[in-house]
C-alpha positions in Angstrom: -28.6 25.5 21.2 -29.2 22.0 22.3 -30.7 21.5 19.1 -27.8 22.6 17.1 -25.5 20.4 19.1 -27.8 17.7 18.6 -27.6 18.6 14.9 -23.9 18.6 14.9 -23.2 15.3 16.8 -25.4 13.8 14.1 -23.7 15.0 11.3 -20.5 13.9 12.5 -21.3 10.8 13.5 -23.0 10.6 9.7 -19.3 11.3 8.6 -17.4 9.2 10.7 -19.4 6.2 9.4 -19.2 7.3 5.9 -15.6 7.7 6.0 -14.9 3.9 7.3 -15.5 2.8 3.9 -13.3 -0.6 2.8 -10.0 0.2 2.1 -9.4 -2.0 -0.9 -11.8 -0.2 -2.8 -12.5 3.2 -4.5 -10.8 6.4 -3.2 -7.7 6.1 -1.2 -8.1 6.8 2.4 -6.3 6.7 5.4 -8.0 3.1 6.2 -4.6 1.5 4.1 -3.3 1.5 7.2 -3.1 -2.0 8.6 -3.5 -3.6 5.6 -0.9 -6.1 3.6 -0.6 -6.7 -0.1 1.2 -9.0 -2.3 2.3 -9.4 -5.6 0.5 -13.0 -7.3 3.4 -15.1 -7.9 4.3 -18.9 -8.1 6.3 -19.9 -4.7 5.5 -20.1 -1.1 3.6 -17.3 0.4 6.6 -16.3 2.4 8.7 -15.4 -1.3 6.1 -13.3 -2.4 7.0 -9.5 -2.7 4.8 -7.7 -0.3 4.1 -4.2 1.0 2.5 -3.5 4.9 1.2 0.0 5.7 1.5 0.2 9.1 -0.9 3.1 11.0 2.1 5.1 12.2 3.0 5.9 8.3 5.5 3.6 8.4 5.8 0.8 5.4 7.4 -2.4 5.6 7.9 -4.8 2.9 9.6 -7.6 0.8 11.1 -7.2 -3.0 11.3 -11.0 -3.7 14.8 -10.7 -2.8 15.2 -8.3 -0.4 13.5 -6.8 2.9 12.2 -3.1 2.3 10.8 -0.4 5.0 10.3 3.4 4.6 7.3 5.6 5.2 3.6 6.3 3.4 1.2 9.1 3.6 -1.8 10.0 1.5 -1.4 12.3 -1.4 -5.0 13.5 -2.7 -6.5 9.9 -3.9 -3.3 8.1 -3.7 -0.4 6.9 -1.6 3.6 8.1 -2.1 6.2 6.2 -0.5 9.0 8.2 1.0 12.6 6.5 0.4 12.6 3.4 0.8 16.0 1.5 2.1 16.9 -2.0 1.3 18.8 -5.0 2.4 21.4 -6.1 0.2 21.1 -9.8 -0.1 22.2 -11.5 -3.7 19.4 -13.0 -5.4 20.2 -14.4 -9.4 17.6 -15.8 -11.4 14.2 -14.7 -11.6 14.2 -13.0 -7.6 16.6 -10.5 -9.1 14.4 -9.8 -12.2 11.3 -10.0 -9.4 13.6 -7.4 -7.4 14.1 -5.1 -10.4 10.4 -4.8 -11.4 9.3 -4.3 -7.7 11.7 -1.5 -7.1 10.9 -0.1 -10.9 7.2 0.3 -9.8 7.4 1.1 -6.0 10.6 3.3 -6.0 11.5 6.7 -7.0 8.2 8.6 -7.4 5.4 5.9 -7.4 1.6 6.7 -7.3 0.1 3.7 -5.7 -3.9 3.6 -5.6 -6.8 1.4 -5.8 -8.4 0.1 -8.7 -10.8 -2.6 -8.9 -10.2 -4.4 -5.2 -6.1 -4.2 -6.2 -3.1 -2.4 -5.1 -1.7 -1.0 -8.0 1.7 1.3 -8.3 2.9 2.9 -11.0 6.8 4.2 -11.0 8.0 6.9 -12.5 8.9 5.1 -15.5 5.5 3.9 -16.2 6.4 0.3 -14.7 3.7 -1.4 -13.0 3.1 -3.8 -10.8 0.0 -4.7 -9.3 -0.6 -6.6 -5.4 -3.9 -8.2 -4.2 -5.0 -8.2 -0.4 -2.8 -10.3 1.9 -4.0 -12.5 4.6 -1.1 -14.6 5.2 1.3 -14.3 8.1 
């Protein structure tokens, strides 16, 4: 009995260690929780489109013009975002275009996965946007 319990504890410990892989590489895991990603564009870090995945299943972000929020969940090897709500500030020019690209890639039934250390969002119509890990606050 003690031998079985020891073996079960060892197996559990090894499984826990294996599941703590870096969230920025390989198959998507729930460890994406607590990470923040930004699109590489010129300008101040605060103006870059970004997504932040909260441990409680909420997602918050910025489209390049407006704040967005909603929910996220793991589905297989990808993340799916729930319906996103967004503030309604008008931003003409390049910011408006960036917001349009952002929403085409992450809105609707988008699929987000990690490829080569980047978070890649692909929207229903094939729109694609790549995010890099963001440590700015």
